[in-house]
Structure formats: C-alpha cells, structure tokens
C-alpha positions as CSV (number, residue, x, y, z in Angstrom):
1,M,5.3,-60.8,61.2
2,L,8.2,-58.4,62.1
3,K,9.8,-59.0,58.7
4,E,6.4,-58.3,56.9
5,K,6.1,-54.9,58.7
6,H,9.7,-54.0,57.7
7,V,9.0,-54.9,54.0
8,S,5.7,-52.9,54.2
9,A,7.5,-49.9,55.7
10,A,10.1,-50.1,53.0
11,R,7.5,-50.2,50.3
12,W,5.7,-47.3,51.8
13,A,8.9,-45.2,52.0
14,V,9.6,-46.0,48.3
15,C,6.0,-44.9,47.3
16,V,6.3,-41.7,49.3
17,A,9.7,-40.9,47.6
18,L,8.2,-41.6,44.2
19,L,5.1,-39.5,44.8
20,S,7.2,-36.6,46.1
21,S,9.4,-36.7,43.1
22,L,6.3,-36.6,40.8
23,F,4.9,-33.5,42.6
24,A,8.2,-31.6,43.1
25,I,8.6,-28.5,41.0
26,S,12.0,-28.3,39.5
27,P,13.6,-24.9,38.9
28,A,13.4,-25.5,35.2
29,A,9.7,-26.1,35.3
30,A,9.1,-23.0,37.5
31,S,11.1,-20.9,35.0
32,D,8.9,-22.0,32.1
33,E,6.4,-19.4,33.2
34,V,8.9,-16.6,32.5
35,D,11.1,-16.4,29.4
36,D,13.6,-13.7,30.0
37,S,15.5,-14.2,26.7
38,L,15.4,-11.5,24.1
39,V,12.8,-13.6,22.1
40,G,10.7,-13.9,25.3
41,R,10.8,-10.2,26.1
42,V,10.0,-9.3,22.5
43,R,7.0,-11.7,22.6
44,D,5.8,-10.3,26.0
45,V,5.9,-6.6,25.0
46,N,4.5,-7.1,21.5
47,D,1.9,-9.8,22.1
48,R,-0.9,-7.2,21.5
49,F,-0.1,-7.6,17.7
50,R,-1.7,-11.1,17.7
51,D,-4.8,-9.2,16.5
52,V,-3.9,-7.6,13.2
53,S,-6.4,-4.8,13.8
54,V,-4.1,-3.6,16.6
55,S,-1.3,-3.2,14.1
56,V,-3.6,-1.2,11.8
57,A,-4.8,1.0,14.7
58,E,-1.2,1.7,15.7
59,G,-0.4,3.0,12.2
60,Y,1.0,-0.1,10.5
61,T,0.2,-0.7,6.8
62,A,0.3,-4.0,5.0
63,M,3.0,-4.7,2.4
64,P,3.1,-7.7,0.0
65,C,3.9,-11.2,1.3
66,V,7.7,-11.8,1.1
67,S,8.9,-15.3,0.2
68,G,12.4,-16.5,-0.5
69,G,13.9,-18.1,-3.6
70,D,15.3,-20.9,-1.6
71,G,12.1,-21.7,0.2
72,G,10.4,-20.2,3.2
73,A,9.1,-16.7,3.7
74,M,8.9,-13.7,6.0
75,G,5.2,-13.3,5.6
76,V,3.1,-10.2,5.2
77,H,4.9,-7.1,6.7
78,Y,2.8,-4.5,8.4
79,V,5.1,-1.5,8.4
80,N,4.9,1.7,10.5
81,A,6.3,4.5,8.3
82,K,6.6,6.9,11.3
83,L,8.7,4.4,13.3
84,L,10.8,3.6,10.2
85,A,11.5,7.3,9.6
86,G,12.2,7.8,13.3
87,D,15.2,5.5,13.2
88,T,14.9,4.7,16.9
89,I,15.0,1.1,18.2
90,D,12.5,0.4,21.0
91,I,11.7,-3.2,21.9
92,R,8.0,-2.2,22.3
93,R,7.7,-0.5,18.9
94,P,9.0,-2.6,16.1
95,Q,9.1,-1.0,12.7
96,A,7.4,-4.0,11.1
97,V,5.0,-6.7,12.4
98,M,5.0,-9.9,10.3
99,Y,2.0,-12.2,9.7
100,E,1.6,-15.5,7.9
101,P,-1.6,-15.6,5.8
102,K,-3.7,-18.7,6.7
103,A,-6.1,-20.8,4.5
104,N,-9.1,-19.5,6.5
105,G,-8.2,-15.9,5.6
106,R,-6.8,-15.0,9.1
107,M,-3.4,-13.6,9.7
108,A,-1.2,-15.4,12.2
109,L,1.5,-13.3,14.0
110,V,4.9,-14.9,13.4
111,A,7.6,-12.3,14.0
112,V,8.5,-8.6,14.3
113,E,11.3,-6.7,12.6
114,Y,13.4,-3.8,13.9
115,I,14.8,-1.6,11.2
116,T,17.3,1.4,11.3
117,Q,19.6,3.2,8.9
118,K,22.0,3.8,11.8
119,G,24.5,1.2,12.4
120,P,26.0,-1.1,13.2
121,A,22.8,-1.7,15.2
122,S,21.9,-4.1,18.0
123,L,19.0,-4.8,20.4
124,E,20.0,-5.9,23.8
125,G,23.3,-7.2,22.4
126,Q,21.8,-9.0,19.4
127,L,23.4,-7.6,16.2
128,F,21.2,-6.6,13.3
129,N,21.8,-7.9,9.7
130,F,23.0,-5.3,7.1
131,T,21.2,-4.9,3.8
132,G,23.1,-2.7,1.3
133,A,21.8,-0.5,-1.4
134,P,20.5,-1.0,-4.0
135,N,18.1,-3.7,-2.6
136,R,14.8,-5.2,-3.6
137,Y,12.9,-2.9,-1.3
138,G,14.2,0.3,-3.0
139,L,15.5,1.5,0.3
140,P,18.8,3.1,1.2
141,A,21.2,0.7,3.1
142,F,19.7,-0.4,6.4
143,Y,20.1,-2.7,9.4
144,A,17.3,-5.1,10.3
145,L,16.6,-7.7,13.1
146,H,13.9,-10.3,12.6
147,V,12.7,-11.8,15.9
148,W,10.6,-15.0,15.3
149,A,8.9,-14.8,18.7
150,W,5.6,-16.5,17.8
151,K,6.6,-19.1,15.2
152,P,9.8,-21.1,15.8
153,N,12.3,-20.8,13.0
154,P,14.6,-23.8,12.3
155,K,17.2,-21.4,10.9
156,G,17.3,-19.5,14.2
157,A,15.2,-16.9,16.1
158,F,16.9,-14.0,14.3
159,A,17.2,-15.4,10.7
160,N,15.6,-13.4,7.8
161,M,13.5,-16.2,6.2
162,N,11.6,-19.0,8.0
163,P,11.3,-22.2,6.0
164,D,8.1,-23.0,8.0
165,V,6.3,-19.8,6.9
166,T,4.5,-19.7,3.5
167,C,2.8,-17.0,1.4
168,E,0.6,-19.7,-0.2
169,H,-2.6,-18.2,1.2
170,A,-1.7,-14.6,0.4
171,T,-4.7,-14.2,-2.0
172,G,-5.4,-10.7,-3.1
173,M,-1.9,-9.6,-2.2
174,E,0.9,-9.3,-4.7
175,M,3.8,-11.6,-3.9
176,D,7.4,-10.2,-3.5
177,R,9.7,-13.0,-4.3
178,N,13.4,-13.0,-3.5
C-alpha cells in the first residue's frame, strides 16, 4: 500500500510537470506578438495600405505590374509623386506601395518601396540597391529598398523581385517586363 502511494505520487508529479510545461509561455512565444525587426516595423507603420483605397486617398497612383525576366514579380506599384520628388526617407511614408493582383480582382498588399536619388542610402542600417541611368523606368539614377513585409520572399526580405508574386491577374493593366 505504501509503495502504491509512492508510485501514485510520482505519477502525479510527472503529470503536473508535463502540464506546467504545456502552459508555460516561453520568451520566444511571448515575443511573437511584437516583431521589432525592420520588416516588422515597416509592416506595423504601413499596415493601413492593406486597403488599396487608402493608397489612392494618400496620393498614390497605379503603375503597370512589374514582372521579371527570370520569374517572379514586384507587382503593381502605387507611386506617390510628391514623396518621390521630396527625396526624404520616412519609414511611415514609402514612395511606392506594391500590390499583387489576384484572380478575384482584388489587390493584395505585398511590399513597400523606399526610393531616393540621394545616396548611398539606408533605412535603419539596411542599405538600398542602386539603379543607374539609363534604366527601364526612364528615371535618373536612384537608390531603392523593397521591403517584403506582407508576402514572404524566398530571395530575402529586401530583394527586388519576389518569385512568389505574379502579374498573371493584372488584367486591364499594361505589363512592364524586365
């Protein structure tokens, strides 16, 4: 009988230990709520653009869907000419907001792009890519940083093209192929 009580107490202790480990909140799980990386901060301060009408209301104009010759795309850029001319980098005011056209006609926010002619440029330590002139956009040389904050990019969060984005459903919009 004493041996049975000892075995039961041991089982109970194991069960309690297992249950507490199931309900314990690890520091990693707690930090999932807040992403303080550059990508997370960009997403947090620009999440309003999930609704394309917000982009339009803030002065952004749609440009053709941009796809790459080696696959993937950037999507449809909504560009704010005033911000582009201002040449100031502000995490809350990207020069371009990028959407992927979907089969149902909706536009899914995938990324933002910061653009400046002043360089070398960086945003919170992340260096911009340089595009020389002449270029396919007809612009003077510029620096740009894509931030894939809403659609993961297998090439990296700051790569130009995303192989998982397509212009397939960009009906009614002229395509700009690389």
